[in-house]
C-alpha positions in Angstrom: 68.2 98.4 118.3 71.7 98.1 119.2 74.1 97.2 116.2 77.5 95.7 117.0 80.5 97.1 116.2 81.4 95.8 112.7 84.4 93.8 111.0 86.1 96.7 109.6 86.2 98.9 112.9 87.3 95.0 115.2 90.0 94.8 112.7 91.0 98.6 112.7 91.1 98.3 116.8 93.3 95.5 117.2 95.6 96.5 114.7 95.6 99.8 117.1 96.0 98.0 119.9 99.2 96.0 118.3 101.2 99.6 117.2 99.9 101.2 120.6 101.9 98.1 122.7 104.8 98.4 120.4 105.0 102.2 121.4 104.4 101.8 125.0 105.7 98.5 125.7 109.0 99.0 125.5 108.8 102.1 128.1 106.7 100.2 130.3 108.9 97.3 130.3 111.9 99.6 131.2 109.8 101.5 134.5 108.8 98.2 135.3 112.1 97.1 136.1 113.5 100.5 137.3 110.5 99.9 140.0 111.7 96.5 140.6 115.2 97.7 141.2 114.0 100.1 143.7 111.5 97.8 145.6 109.0 100.9 144.7 105.9 100.3 143.0 104.7 104.2 143.3 107.7 104.2 140.5 105.1 102.9 138.0 103.2 106.1 138.4 105.6 108.6 139.1 108.1 107.9 136.6 108.8 110.9 134.5 109.1 108.0 131.2 105.3 108.0 130.7 105.7 111.6 129.1 108.1 110.0 126.7 105.3 107.5 125.4 102.8 110.3 125.4 105.2 112.0 123.0 105.6 109.4 120.4 101.8 108.3 120.6 101.3 111.7 119.7 103.4 111.9 116.9 102.6 108.2 115.8 99.0 108.6 115.9 99.0 112.0 114.1 101.1 110.8 111.3 99.6 107.7 110.2 96.2 109.3 110.5 97.2 111.9 108.0 99.1 109.5 105.8 95.9 107.5 105.5 94.1 110.4 104.7 96.8 110.9 101.9 96.7 107.4 100.4 93.0 107.3 100.2 92.4 109.9 98.3 89.9 111.6 100.4 89.2 115.3 100.6 89.7 117.0 103.9 89.1 120.1 105.3 92.5 121.6 106.1 91.7 123.7 109.0 90.3 121.0 111.0 93.5 119.1 110.2 95.7 122.6 111.3 93.6 122.3 114.8 94.3 118.9 115.4 98.0 119.6 115.0 98.2 122.3 117.1 96.2 120.5 119.9 98.9 117.9 119.4 101.6 120.4 119.5 100.4 121.5 122.5 100.1 118.4 124.5 103.8 117.3 123.2 105.0 120.9 124.4 103.1 119.9 127.8 104.3 116.4 128.0 107.9 117.6 127.5 107.7 120.9 130.4 105.9 118.1 132.7 109.0 115.7 132.5 111.6 118.5 133.1 109.6 119.6 136.2 109.3 116.3 137.5 112.8 115.4 137.1 114.0 118.7 139.3 110.9 118.4 141.3 108.1 115.8 141.4 105.4 116.7 142.8 101.2 115.1 143.1 100.1 117.9 140.6 102.5 117.2 137.9 101.8 113.4 138.1 97.9 114.0 137.9 98.8 116.0 134.7 101.1 113.5 133.2 98.9 110.6 133.6 95.9 112.9 132.2 98.3 114.0 129.0 99.0 110.1 128.7 95.3 108.6 129.3 94.2 111.8 126.9 96.9 110.7 124.3 96.0 107.0 124.5 92.5 107.9 123.5 93.5 110.2 120.9 95.5 107.2 119.6 92.7 104.9 119.3 90.5 107.3 117.9 93.3 108.2 114.8 94.3 104.5 114.5 91.0 102.7 114.2 90.1 105.7 111.7 93.0 105.3 109.6 92.3 101.5 110.0 89.0 102.3 108.5 90.3 104.8 105.5 92.5 102.0 104.4 89.7 99.6 103.8 87.6 101.7 101.9 
């Protein structure tokens, strides 16, 4: 029998969505305005500014998650947090390099990789932020 999501999970997810919009909407608005100015809808997808959102999401999600763990008083397995931190650092470095490459010469591969990093970081953001909200409620 399928169980619905708990109310704590739902509350955490909605708070995560709110934070996600707080971080990503300013850059999204800028990219939309740029696309309108250039009269080119493709700018929405190829803009290197999405790499900046990726970096913001990566740092905020890990920072808030680690803060929630510390506040909850729960014991953590340090090597796992180190591996996650290194993975986030690799995403940030890849986003920075991708933005630089895209500013010099745009390619379909760079665009696809940037969108992949953005989607991957968005998923991590929701996982970490919802987890942080759940830790805070216990």
